[in-house]
N, C-alpha and C positions, 0 to 999 in steps of 0.2 A: 366574848366571843372570838379566842386568838386566830390567826391568820391561820390558813390552811394553803399549801402549793400543790398547784395539779401542772404538769409540764407533758409536752410530747416531741419527738424529733419528726416532724412531718417532709415524708418527700415531695418535690413539686414538681410538676412538667416542665422540662427545659425548653429553650431557655425561658430564666426565670430571673427577672431585678427586685428587689423588695423594693429598692429606695425609687423607682420609677413607679412602682403601682401602690406604696403609700402615698407618693406625692398626688398622683391623681385622683386618690383618694381625700385627701385633705385639700388639696383645690388651690390653698392660700400658706405662706408663711405664718400666718397669724392665725391660723385654727387653736385654738386651746384644748380640744377635745382630741382631734388627732396629732399626736406629735412625734416628729421624726429627726432625730439629731445627724443624721447622717450615715449613721449604724445600727441604731433600735427603734423599733417603732413602740408607741407607746401609747394605751387608753385608759380609760374604766369603762366598765361595765356594770350593769344592774342599778339597783337605787343608790341616789347620788350621795344620800347621806351615810350609807358603808359599803362603796363599791368595791368590785374586784378587778385588780390592776391586771390588764394586759400588759407582756413583755415578747415582743418577736424579733426578732435575728436571724440572718441568713448567713451559716459556718461555711457553707460550700456549694457551689452550684445549683447542686439538685435538691436539695432541703433548707427547711428553715427551721429553729429552733421557738418553740411558743411555752412561755411561761406564764401562770394564773395565779397570784397571789391575792388572798383577802379571806374574809370569815366564812363565804358564798362559794368559793374560787372550784369545788367540787360540783356544782350544779351544772357549770358551764364544759361544756366539750374542744379544745382546745383545738383538736383539726378541723371540727365543723366551724371555730371562729374564723381561723386561716382560709380556710377554703371560699368560704362566702364572702368576708371582708378581704382579702388579698389575691381573689382568683389563682391561688396555687396551682389547681388541675384543671385550667380552661385551654384548649385546645385551639388557637386559633389561626390553623391552616388556611381557613378560608377567606378571614381577612389578607394573611401575607400572600394571598396567591392575588387575589385583587389588587393591592396594595402596589405591587409588581409592576401592573400593567398601565399605574398614572404616574408621570414623567415627574412630577413634582413630589408625590406623596412618596414614593417608594426610598431616595433616600433619608427621609425623615423615620420610615419605616422600617430599615433597616439599622440606624444608628439606636433607635429606640426596644430593638428587640427585645422582649423579656418585660415590658410592660403588660400588663395581666389586668382584665374590666374588676374596678373593686365594686362591693356593695357596702350601703350602709348596715348596723346592725339589727335596723328594725323598720318596721314600715314607717312607724311616727317618726321617725328621726327623717328618712327621706321625703317626708311628707312637710317638716319645716323646713327643711332646706331647699325643695323645690318653690315652696311660698314665698320665702324670703328672699330669692333670688328672681323675681318675677319682675319683670321689664324695668332692671334698676344693674348699675355697672356691676362686675363682678367684687371691685374695691368694696364699693357701698354696701352690697348685699353680705359680704363678710364681715365687717366693723358693725353693721347692726344686728348680724347673728352671734358676734362674738360681744358686744352688749348684753345680748339678752339670755348667754348662755352663763356669763358671771355675774349677773341679776338674779336669775333664779335657780344656779346650781353651785353648791359652796365646793371652795377650792379644797385641793388635798396637795400635800406636798410629798411626794412618794417618788421614789427610786431615783431622786436628784431631781425632779422635773414640775413645774405644778399644775396640776392637772384636774381638769372638769369633766364629770359625768354628764352627758345628754340631759336637759329636764327632761321628768317624766309629761305625760300628758295630762294628767290632773293637774298639775302646777301650772302649765299653761293656762288650761282651762280655768282656774279657777283666778286666775290673775286679772289684776285690777285694769281697766282698756287704758286708762290716760298714764301710767305709770308704763303700759307697752308704747304705747303712743312716743311717749318723751325717749324711748330708747330708737326711735327712728320709722318706724312699723307705720305706714297707712291705716286707716282705720277700713280698708277693703281687705286687707290681710289679715289683721287682728279676726275681723268676723273669721274669716275664714281659716286660720287656726282653733277658734277657738269653738268653729262648728266640727273641722278634723279632730280637734282632741275630747270633745263629746263622744263622737263616733267613735273613734278609738276604746274609749272607755264604756261606753255601751255595747262594745263588741258587732253595733252594726258596720262597722270596719276592721276588717280582720285580712292578715296577712296569708293564712292558712286556705282559705278557700279559692282568694283572688289567684294562687298561686299555682291552681291546679288548670287556669284559664286559656285559653291558647291570647297571644297576645293583642289578637284586634281585639277580643273581647273583654281584654282585662283594660284596655285603654280604655272601653266605651265605660266598664263601670268603675271607672277609676274617676271619668269626668264628670258621672254623675253626681259627684258630692260636689257642695260647695266652695268655691273657692280654685276649683280645678277644670284649667281649660285644657284644649289638646298638647300646648308645650308641658305645661307641668304634668298632665299625663306621661308624656314621652318621659321628660327626665327622671319620674318615678319608676316608669318603669324597667329603666334602663339603671338609675344608679340604684333602686330599691330592690329592684326583682332580677337583676342582670339581661335584661332580654336586650341581646346585642342585635335585636333584628329590628330597632328601632334606630331613631336617630332623629333627634330632637331639633324641628325646621323652626323657620321664622326666628331663630336666635339671634342676637343683634352681636354678641360677643364672638360663636362661631361664622357669621358672616365677615367680619372684620379679619378673622384670622383666616378665612379662602381665602380675602383680598390681598392680604401679607404675603401669604406664602405661593400664590400662585402668579401674582404680579398682577392680575388682572381687575379693574376698575368695578366690576359686575359679574360674580359668578354664580350659578344656578347650580345647588347643590343636586337636583336631582341625577345626573347624568355622573354625577361621580358617587353617590348612594348605588346606584343601578350595579355599578363595578366591583361593588364592594359585599355584597346582597351573600349568604344570610346575617354579615356580622359586622354592617355598617356602623353600627353604634362603637365600633373601635376606633373609626375617624374622630367623634368627639373628644376621647381621651387622647390622639395623637394630637389636634390639634392644642389641646391642653395642656399636653407634655410641650407643644412646639414657643408655646406662649410663656411656659416657667424658664426655659431655656434662655429667651431673648430677654426675660428678666434676668439671668444668673441664677435662678434658685434649682435650679437641675443641670447635671451636668449629662451631656450624651459624647462618645467617644468619635 
């Protein structure tokens, strides 16, 4: 089957910055699924053996261009993809108003205007990321996840980049536990990933019915599954369902970032979060942006 093309020019809610939105989606420059070269965001969607290439660029402040290429490109809606994954239509007025009242956050929020909340393209991808990142540093988790993806998904040289589609749930469900252990995953995380993969494949864990729940009920339903505690449920709600009224508490990376940006040795995020409701989840992304700036991976004016 030959490749087909499916493309669109999509209006965005301004201010919008593709570079920042793609950066908080990918989280680390070593991410081999979500790739951004400073101008163009690329990733593969669908069957890892015959995936569809997604390419997104921002030619003007108020539009992005989306181009899908592959034998199954017509199955995807380019508008829905960028709205979900790159937050092109999200209004962040509530967060901006709250951030303006917090002395240390206000300058960062102004400099980062245009960053929008990203979402993983599937519940499965959100679950795997959240489980792998449990209780270890962002760099350690990123290295493990990269090894996992490179081991269980074929590489595709597309559009001048080496890309990997995210491994399917059945692939990790059927993976050999010692092989997963050799990648750096703990036994508990292996068991959790296998249980979640089985639930995804069996349909007992599905996005559509969860998407209609209130955020409180969503968190309860997620936490009913093996391997999902309160922190993991919050991360999945935020990064998988776009629930901005959630902030992942008891996150060591968040705690360190808050100490760094506020200059205080101990910071209670509760008071900060209260001033940012109902979009307190954007604090998570702004702290990530701040860390990316400190590492020289993102530029803010």
